[in-house]
N, C-alpha and C positions, 0 to 999 in steps of 0.2 A: 473547566469543569465546574459545575455548580457545587456550592457548599453542601447542599442536601444529598447529593449523590456521591458515594465513595467509590472511586475507581482504582483498583489495585491490580497491577500486573498486566493490564491490557495495553494495547498498542498506544492509546493516547497518553499513557503515562511513561512510555519508554523513550529514552533519549534518541534512539536511532530512527524513530518513526518520522516520516516526512510530515511537515506541518499540515498539509492538506488532508492527509489520512487521519491525523489526530483530530482536526476540526470536524471531519466527516464523522468519525466515531463518536465524538462528543454530541454532535447533532442527532445521531441515531439513538444514543442513550436518552437524550432529552425527549425525543419523539416517543420512545417506548415508555418513559416515565409519565409523559403527559397523556398518552392514548391507551396504553396497555394493549396495544394491537400490533402484532407482527406485520400485518399487511401495510399498516401506516409506515412502519420502519422501512419496509421494502420500497414503498412509494418514495420516501425521502432518499433512499439509496439510489433509486432510479434517476431522480433529479440530479444528484451529484455526479453520477456516471455520465449523464447526458452532457453536462458541462465539460467533463473530462474529454469525452469523445468529440465534442465540438471544438476542442482546442481553446476553451475559455479559461483554463487553469494556468496561472502564471507558473512557468517551469521552476522558478526559484522556490515555490511552495512545495515542490515535489522532491527536493534534495534529500537524499539519504545521508545520514551522518553515522559513521561507524568508527569505533575506537579500534585501532590496529593492535592485534595481539602478537603478531610476528611479521617477518618480512614476506613479501609476495611469494618468493620461491619456496617458502616453508609450508605453504598451504597445500593441502592434498587435492582439493577440488577447485575447478575454475568457476567460482561464484562471481556475481557482479562486483562484490567487494574486492576480490582478487584482481578483476579487470581494472578497477579503479586504482588499485595500488600499482599495477603495472603501467597504467597510463600516467600516473604521477611520476614514476621513474623515467618514463619516456619523455616527459616534460621537464626533466631535471629537478623534480621536487620530491625525491624519494622520502618516504615517511618511515620513522622508526617506531618500534612497538611502544604503545602508550599514547601515540599521537592520533589525531582524528583525520579521517578522510571524508570529504563531502562530495557527492556525485549525483548525477541525474542518469537514470537508465534511459537510453535513447533507442536501443535495439537489442533486446534480450536474446534474439535468435542469432545475432552476429557472433563471431568468435573474436577473442582477444580484445584489443584496445577499442574497437568500434562499438562495444556494448554500452559504454558509458561516456559521459563528459564530466569533467571536474568542475567544481563550483565557480572557478575563475574563467572558464571557457565560455564560448557562446552557447547559451541555453535557449535555443529557439524551438526545438521539438523534443518530444518525449515518446516513449513506448506506451501507447494507450493500453494495450493488453496487459503489460506487466503491472501497471498501476491499477488497472481494473481488478486484476487478481488480488492485489494487496488490499484494495477497498473491500472486496468481498470477504477476504480473510478477516478484516477488521469488523465487518458486519457480523460475521459468524461468532466472534467473541461476544457480541451483544445478544444475539438471539439463540445461540446454541443451548442455553439452559431451558429454552422453550421448545426444544426438539427439532430445531432447524439446523441442517448442516450446510456445508459449502455448496454441494450440488443442488440442494433445494433452493438456496438463495439464488444461485446462478440461473436456474430455470425460471424462478419468479421474476427476476429483473429482465430476463429475455422475453417474457411474455408467454412462456409455455404454461398452459393450464394443466394442473394435475387433476385427473379424473377422480371423482369420489367413488366409493365402493358401490353406491347406488347406480352408477353409470353402467355397471356390468350386470345388473339384474334383468 
């Protein structure tokens, strides 16, 4: 992140954010700072998403790092982090609270151990839709002060044109 721009509390400053998402968000901030144009930010996001969808992103850049706060069985919900903890146990690498787990989301729609791969496993594929949602969430942090929410960003990157009020006259 540039010295001129102060970024606090957003994804690119958080330890658990995948490197690719952090770099994406920093690029979006730079684009907004340079152009003062949300459409330019959406265009930049669209380019990054195209590379993701085309499989051009190195899976190691998509690793999520989470600090474990409890054992897998103590979590109430089956999140991707819990899937990673259970996979670590299955691989005889059980983690204790306070340790970190690094994983790649490979199929968020799967159940159990198949949702993720640990950083030391083969990282050939990733769940494009899961990382796409994370990228759009990171973009929302950048453009939400300008009145853009996740749904509007999603429509914009998908090429859905929003009609103006004059279209209904």
